[in-house]
C-alpha positions in Angstrom: 0.0 0.0 0.0 1.8 3.1 -1.3 -0.8 5.7 0.0 -1.3 7.0 3.5 -4.6 6.6 5.4 -5.3 8.1 8.8 -6.4 5.5 11.4 -9.7 7.4 11.9 -10.7 7.2 8.2 -12.9 4.5 6.8 -11.6 3.5 3.4 -13.2 0.6 1.6 -11.7 1.0 -1.9 -8.3 -0.3 -3.0 -8.4 1.8 -6.2 -6.0 4.5 -4.8 -2.8 5.7 -6.5 0.6 6.1 -5.0 1.5 8.9 -2.6 -2.1 9.9 -2.0 -2.9 11.2 1.5 -6.3 10.5 3.2 -6.7 12.4 6.4 -8.9 12.2 9.5 -12.5 10.9 9.5 -12.7 10.5 5.7 -15.2 7.9 4.3 -14.5 6.4 0.9 -16.8 3.7 -0.5 -15.5 0.6 -2.2 -16.0 1.4 -5.9 -14.5 4.9 -5.9 -11.3 5.5 -7.9 -8.7 7.9 -6.7 -5.4 8.8 -8.6 -1.9 9.4 -7.4 -0.5 12.3 -5.4 -3.9 13.5 -4.3 -4.8 15.0 -1.0 -8.2 14.1 0.7 -8.6 16.3 3.7 -10.5 15.6 6.9 -14.3 15.0 7.0 -14.7 14.2 3.3 -17.2 11.6 2.0 -16.7 10.0 -1.4 -19.4 7.6 -2.8 -19.0 4.7 -5.2 -19.5 6.0 -8.7 -16.8 8.6 -8.4 -13.5 9.1 -10.3 -10.8 11.4 -8.9 -7.7 12.0 -11.0 -4.1 12.7 -10.1 -2.8 15.6 -8.0 -6.4 16.5 -6.9 -6.9 18.4 -3.6 -10.2 18.1 -1.8 -10.4 20.3 1.3 -12.4 19.6 4.4 -16.2 19.2 4.6 -16.8 18.2 0.9 -19.1 15.3 -0.2 -18.4 13.8 -3.6 -21.6 12.0 -4.7 -22.2 9.3 -7.3 -21.7 10.6 -10.9 -19.0 13.1 -10.1 -15.6 13.0 -11.9 -12.7 15.3 -10.9 -10.0 15.2 -13.5 -6.3 15.7 -12.9 -5.1 18.8 -10.9 -8.6 19.8 -9.7 -8.9 21.8 -6.5 -12.1 21.7 -4.4 -12.2 24.2 -1.6 -13.7 23.7 1.9 -17.5 23.0 2.1 -18.0 23.1 -1.7 -21.2 21.2 -2.5 -22.0 18.8 -5.4 -25.4 17.3 -6.3 -26.5 14.5 -8.6 -30.3 14.8 -8.5 -32.3 17.9 -9.7 -35.4 16.8 -7.9 -34.4 14.8 -4.7 -37.0 13.1 -2.6 -36.5 11.0 0.5 -36.4 7.3 -0.2 -36.9 7.9 -4.0 -33.8 7.2 -6.0 -33.3 8.2 -9.6 -32.8 5.4 -12.1 -29.6 7.0 -13.4 -27.5 9.7 -11.8 -26.6 12.8 -13.7 -22.9 13.1 -14.6 -20.9 16.1 -13.3 -17.4 16.6 -14.7 -14.8 19.0 -13.4 -12.1 19.2 -16.1 -8.4 19.2 -15.7 -6.9 22.1 -13.7 -10.2 23.7 -12.6 -10.7 25.2 -9.2 -13.8 25.3 -7.1 -13.6 27.8 -4.2 -15.0 27.4 -0.7 -18.8 27.2 -0.3 -19.5 27.0 -4.1 -22.5 24.9 -5.2 -22.3 22.8 -8.4 -25.7 21.7 -9.7 -25.9 18.2 -11.3 -25.2 17.4 -14.9 -22.7 20.2 -15.3 -19.3 20.4 -16.9 -16.7 22.8 -15.6 -14.1 23.4 -18.3 -10.3 23.1 -18.1 -8.6 25.6 -15.8 -11.9 27.4 -15.0 -12.1 29.2 -11.6 -15.4 29.1 -9.6 -15.5 31.8 -7.0 -16.3 31.4 -3.3 -20.0 30.9 -2.7 -20.9 30.8 -6.5 -24.0 28.8 -7.5 -23.1 27.1 -10.9 -26.3 26.4 -12.8 -24.9 25.7 -16.3 -21.8 24.5 -18.1 -18.7 26.6 -17.6 -16.3 27.2 -20.5 -12.6 26.5 -20.2 -10.6 29.2 -18.4 -13.7 31.1 -17.4 -14.0 32.9 -14.0 -17.5 32.5 -12.5 -18.9 34.4 -9.6 -22.3 35.1 -7.9 -25.7 33.4 -7.6 -26.5 32.3 -10.1 -23.0 32.1 -11.4 -22.0 34.4 -14.2 -18.8 34.7 -16.2 -16.9 37.8 -15.0 -13.6 37.2 -16.8 -11.1 34.6 -18.0 -8.0 33.2 -16.3 -4.6 34.7 -17.4 -6.1 37.0 -20.0 -5.1 40.6 -20.4 -7.8 43.1 -21.4 -7.5 45.5 -24.3 -9.8 48.5 -24.3 -9.0 51.1 -27.0 -9.2 54.7 -26.0 -11.1 57.2 -28.1 -7.8 58.7 -29.3 -6.6 55.3 -30.4 -9.8 54.6 -32.3 -9.7 58.0 -34.0 -5.9 58.2 -34.6 -4.6 58.0 -38.2 -1.7 55.8 -37.0 -2.1 52.0 -37.0 -0.7 51.5 -33.5 -3.4 49.1 -32.6 -1.6 46.1 -34.2 1.0 46.2 -31.4 -1.6 45.8 -28.7 -2.3 42.2 -29.3 0.1 39.3 -28.6 -2.2 36.4 -29.5 -0.9 34.7 -32.7 -3.3 34.9 -35.6 -5.3 38.0 -34.3 -5.1 41.5 -35.6 -7.0 44.7 -34.6 -7.8 46.7 -37.7 -9.1 50.2 -37.9 -11.8 51.0 -40.5 -12.0 54.1 -42.5 -14.5 56.4 -40.8 -16.2 59.6 -42.0 -18.4 62.0 -40.1 -20.3 65.1 -40.9 -23.6 66.8 -40.1 -25.5 64.0 -41.9 -24.1 61.3 -39.7 -21.3 58.8 -39.6 -20.0 56.0 -41.8 -17.4 53.2 -41.4 -15.9 51.6 -44.5 -14.2 48.2 -44.9 -12.9 47.3 -48.3 -12.6 43.7 -49.4 -9.0 42.5 -49.6 -7.9 45.6 -47.7 -9.4 46.2 -44.2 -11.1 42.8 -44.6 -8.1 40.8 -45.7 -10.0 38.1 -47.7 -13.1 37.7 -49.9 -16.0 36.8 -47.6 -18.3 33.9 -48.6 -20.6 34.3 -45.7 -21.9 37.1 -43.5 -24.0 36.9 -40.3 -25.0 39.1 -37.4 -25.3 38.3 -33.7 -27.7 40.3 -31.6 -30.2 40.0 -28.8 -27.8 38.0 -26.6 -28.5 38.2 -22.9 -25.5 39.6 -21.0 -25.3 36.4 -18.9 -24.7 34.3 -22.0 -21.5 33.5 -24.0 -21.3 32.9 -27.7 -18.5 31.3 -29.8 -16.4 29.0 -27.7 -14.8 27.4 -30.7 -11.9 27.6 -33.1 -12.0 27.1 -36.9 -9.6 24.9 -38.8 -9.5 26.8 -42.1 -12.0 29.6 -42.0 -11.0 33.2 -41.3 -13.2 35.7 -39.6 -13.6 39.5 -39.4 -15.7 40.8 -36.6 -17.0 44.3 -35.8 -19.4 45.6 -33.2 -21.8 47.7 -35.2 -23.8 48.7 -32.2 -23.4 48.5 -28.4 -20.4 46.6 -26.9 -19.1 43.1 -26.4 -16.0 41.5 -25.0 -14.1 39.1 -27.3 -11.7 36.5 -25.9 -9.0 35.3 -28.2 -6.6 32.4 -27.3 -3.8 30.8 -29.4 -3.0 28.1 -26.9 -0.2 30.1 -25.3 -1.5 33.6 -25.0 -5.0 34.8 -24.1 -6.4 38.4 -24.4 -9.8 40.1 -24.2 -10.7 42.8 -26.7 -13.4 45.2 -25.6 -15.3 46.2 -28.8 -17.5 49.3 -28.5 -16.9 51.1 -31.8 -18.0 50.3 -35.4 -14.6 51.8 -36.5 -12.7 48.8 -35.2 -12.5 45.3 -36.6 -10.9 42.1 -35.3 -9.3 39.8 -37.9 -9.1 36.2 -36.7 -7.0 33.6 -38.5 -7.8 29.9 -38.3 -6.9 27.9 -35.2 -7.6 30.7 -32.7 -10.1 29.9 -29.8 -12.8 32.6 -29.7 -15.4 33.5 -27.2 -17.7 36.5 -26.9 -19.4 37.6 -23.7 -20.5 40.6 -21.7 -22.9 41.7 -24.4 -24.7 45.0 -23.9 -28.5 44.9 -24.4 -28.2 46.6 -27.8 -25.0 44.8 -29.0 -24.9 43.9 -32.7 -21.9 41.9 -34.0 -21.2 41.8 -37.7 -19.2 38.8 -38.8 -17.6 38.1 -42.2 -16.3 34.6 -42.9 -14.0 33.4 -45.6 -15.8 30.1 -46.1 -19.3 28.8 -46.2 -20.6 27.1 -43.0 -19.1 23.7 -42.5 -19.7 21.9 -39.2 -16.5 19.8 -39.7 -14.4 23.0 -39.7 -15.3 23.7 -36.0 -13.2 22.7 -33.0 -15.6 22.8 -30.1 -13.5 21.2 -27.4 -10.8 23.3 -25.8 -8.7 20.3 -25.0 -8.9 19.2 -28.7 -7.9 22.7 -29.7 -4.8 22.6 -27.5 -3.8 19.2 -29.0 -4.1 20.7 -32.5 -2.2 23.9 -31.9 
């Protein structure tokens, strides 16, 4: 036995990896699976249909119920709560438990509540006391009740000043360090009759579009995108209102705050893109270099990292 169990713990499973520590008054049922180098702190309960990866930390006062998977390097803070039944009744058991998956490297802070059937993406951060009611994208920071995305881990924000937007110099290209992303100024004209922004094909828009679509009426709590494209290029402007765009090349991650129709974002293939924090009147205009092809989409962040 290459793992350590405190004498007060009740551990009925042998599926425990090397160098894992199990502390005081922990109860683990016989079918549970626990990886190596994990730390199970005092007063934790782990049921049967549970998979816990390597290097996982579970702090005191946590119950891991059937149907929960914690992948490698997950952190679960004190008194965080999981559930596997949306409509629990005493002595009435559901035929099949809902599956809850906490992906690699994610952290759940103290007192957070994770509803059943939810996936928390890789490296996501759930704030203290948050109530998570829907899936969480990779790298997202979630706070509040109900939980809302308030930012992204390790991303640096870019918010163009009015002088940068109106400047004749093309200094905006130096603001972005995500490979395959460019901030492009559009030609803008203004007089007593109103304003106009112009984007010429093969100039400001550096390709010939084969598709155009608009995104509007998105509640501020929702996110759009959350994918990368294998071959298709995109050119995005915020024609009205404002929106936050996250771009990620697998090594660098930045957020671009779009609130001017005079600014476009040119996105090459194999860049992970998410839009969130929509204003009520936000209207995104998107030009694409290819017709819609579902096979061109990379919708899993872990698959995206393998490709790039």
